[in-house]
Wavefront OBJ file of the C-alpha trace (Angstrom):
o trace
v 0.000 0.000 0.000
v 1.372 3.414 -0.907
v 0.482 6.692 0.682
v 0.708 10.103 -0.933
v 2.874 12.582 0.893
v 1.118 15.912 0.560
v 3.465 18.696 1.514
v 6.588 16.521 1.682
v 8.542 19.201 -0.109
v 8.106 21.307 3.040
v 9.817 18.731 5.233
v 13.198 19.984 6.368
v 16.096 17.902 5.199
v 19.366 17.348 6.959
v 22.335 18.115 4.767
v 24.913 15.399 5.069
v 28.475 15.320 3.854
v 31.431 12.970 4.109
v 34.230 13.949 6.407
v 37.139 11.677 7.257
v 35.213 8.555 6.238
v 32.247 9.355 8.502
v 28.896 10.885 7.749
v 28.374 14.069 9.699
v 25.449 16.446 9.692
v 23.481 18.999 11.614
v 21.604 16.450 13.710
v 23.520 15.156 16.712
v 23.215 11.624 18.030
v 21.775 13.033 21.236
v 19.080 14.845 19.299
v 18.176 11.660 17.418
v 18.014 9.672 20.675
v 15.694 12.278 22.193
v 13.410 12.133 19.159
v 13.330 8.324 19.273
v 12.355 8.475 22.974
v 9.527 10.907 22.163
v 8.328 8.638 19.356
v 8.419 5.652 21.719
v 6.005 7.513 24.005
v 3.640 8.415 21.157
v 3.327 4.992 19.542
v 1.286 2.356 21.416
v 3.645 -0.463 22.394
v 6.658 1.633 21.403
v 8.286 1.782 24.833
v 11.545 -0.155 24.826
v 11.579 -0.965 21.112
v 14.815 -0.584 19.205
v 14.648 2.133 16.526
v 14.298 -0.262 13.580
v 11.304 -2.008 15.178
v 9.924 1.334 16.374
v 9.910 2.726 12.827
v 8.076 -0.358 11.559
v 5.540 -0.070 14.386
v 5.157 3.646 13.598
v 4.433 2.921 9.932
v 1.822 0.325 10.926
v 0.248 2.773 13.375
v 0.047 5.506 10.733
v -1.705 3.105 8.350
v -4.061 2.084 11.162
v -4.936 5.730 11.868
v -5.476 6.399 8.149
v -7.847 3.444 7.956
v -9.789 4.789 10.940
v -10.097 8.189 9.256
v -11.303 6.558 6.032
v -13.941 4.531 7.911
v -15.146 7.573 9.850
v -15.376 9.617 6.645
v -17.399 6.869 4.973
v -19.719 6.648 7.990
v -20.184 10.416 8.055
v -21.288 10.320 4.400
v -23.794 7.559 5.129
v -25.276 9.226 8.209
v -25.111 12.794 6.944
v -28.137 14.753 8.311
l 1 2 3 4 5 6 7 8 9 10 11 12 13 14 15 16 17 18 19 20 21 22 23 24 25 26 27 28 29 30 31 32 33 34 35 36 37 38 39 40 41 42 43 44 45 46 47 48 49 50 51 52 53 54 55 56 57 58 59 60 61 62 63 64 65 66 67 68 69 70 71 72 73 74 75 76 77 78 79 80 81
């Protein structure tokens, strides 16, 4: 299943460059860890998951929420006053 990304061009991108064989950028490891911790709190069952599993769970959760929105929109059309 594919999802359109409306407004993706507005998403800020991190500029990366190679330096001494390592990838460095504007985002620090600490900043990434903090964001992962916040995401773990937002996603049901996300506490304690490693980032790779957390991102998969996040994608599933987003699809689940989209399905709920689609169902509610369909119901609102059926029961429109």
